C-alpha angles and dihedrals in degrees: 000000000000117000142196127255102250129121098186139033087248090061091049088052092053091052088052091050091052092050101043128077110244094253089056097043090049092053089050098050104023128105137189126298111321093000092234093139090045093056096038088061092061099034097051094071089074089062091065125068132203116236107211128198119209135223095016097142091234105151125150102036120222107220098177125118138183125234120179092345095308120116112223122192092228137036095243138072128195115259122229110266126176130222095027089154091068089068098045134358111268088007097166091053092048094051091046093052092045089054091049090053090051093048093237133117124271116209115213117215123220081231092060119139092227125051116264088242095057094049090048096050100034098050135050128230138057118309136192124201123229115210123205102199091229125158126357130330091270093058092046093046089051093053090048090051095049090051094049091051093046090056105250109168100212137017122223118196113201109211104167098079104054084122115037118245122239102259102185097189090057093043087051091050095042091238121154114156084311139053118251105217101228118163090254092053093045089053091047089053092049088053090057102054098168091055090044094051098044098042119017100033089049095063112326123242109007117246129230090241097183090071097046090091089067096050102028135253097286095060113126124234086250092053093048090048090049090049089051094055091044094055099063107131111200089174093065108126148161088285089065091043089056089052093051090046090057091048099047115072097193138062114308131199135197114217125200099043116149102159136063088228091064094038090056091045091054094053091047086056091056096259110154098198141040123203109200104212144146093197089260088296093298099118123035111025120205098037123123127266124280090241092057090046090049092060093054093042096049093046091052096047100041125224103303111068122084108256116179122181134200135182134099101357110160105145138046087239090059090056093050091049087056094050091048089056093053111275118146090207141340128246116217117208116159097020095069090040091058086057094046091049094048100047114346115240094351088058096048089048091053090052088055091046092055094046093047092051090047093048094049092044094049093047089051091051091046093054093242120142099186138019087238089067096056108108147142093294090068095061138060129185106236097185122358094193137051 
């Protein structure tokens, strides 16, 4: 397989920035309001130091983990992200294939640009389905039913975006699940011919295909985007979670948890997994980082429950810091998308190669033979406050 010339995630991001029009790049990297939470997610890692042990005879490193009884080759999975087709043609399929090659899990978003059925049948590998609890109970029930029939192994309910965050980059660019073709944006697109040829000229604005069933096959991308915005459900509560829990037979996770109180509530409702997430800093600005939240949540739950964390991961050492603080696994959101935006499946695969090398290298330097051996004794808080 061909690859791209990048030796770090930052370099992959630079390639993505070069290829994408500004409105699309801003959608990819932007956060809510002043982007304090967005920046805190990435900056916090420098406040934790790895504690290595020497001469442990630990080569080669075993980077595999187990999640819900499934063995993965790497300690990360790919987070659910919507509108992947806006970065690269058939973006969902490209990411799914890259995940299968890496022997990890691809999480499919409700806001995917291919139907969950097509992604399941056209690409190999294990997949989880992420449910935005949009609309009424009938719509939610139908999406859950489709995911079950299509063979998705776990269900993720994202609960931190019932009200949209104030994403000022998108507001400035007049972007809301669709691109408004102003003269400035048209010119910007023409100045990025590789993106224009691979995305816009191959079908125009990608559609939120999982919702086309509810509007009909002739619905335009704009109509589907309008429908998506209209289906926000701020009244969604633990009562509805219980109903979905009764309906879904496999493992279920709640995504968007930042407090021990909500983590405990989820477990009391029969939820098997917690995803510690602040939506990549795109929802509530001014909250703490997911790494800070992870410590409190793991301490409150004990060692047993599955606790996954996302937010700001750009290095293999970042992933190992999260594991040392009690994460079962890490969810990667923007990093694989940088690769996708830079070069499709090839770019996403290069992101995984970079992280895999860094994870193995860091484990060897730490004196750790297996991910299962990574624990609190391998990390120290350097400075808990800014």
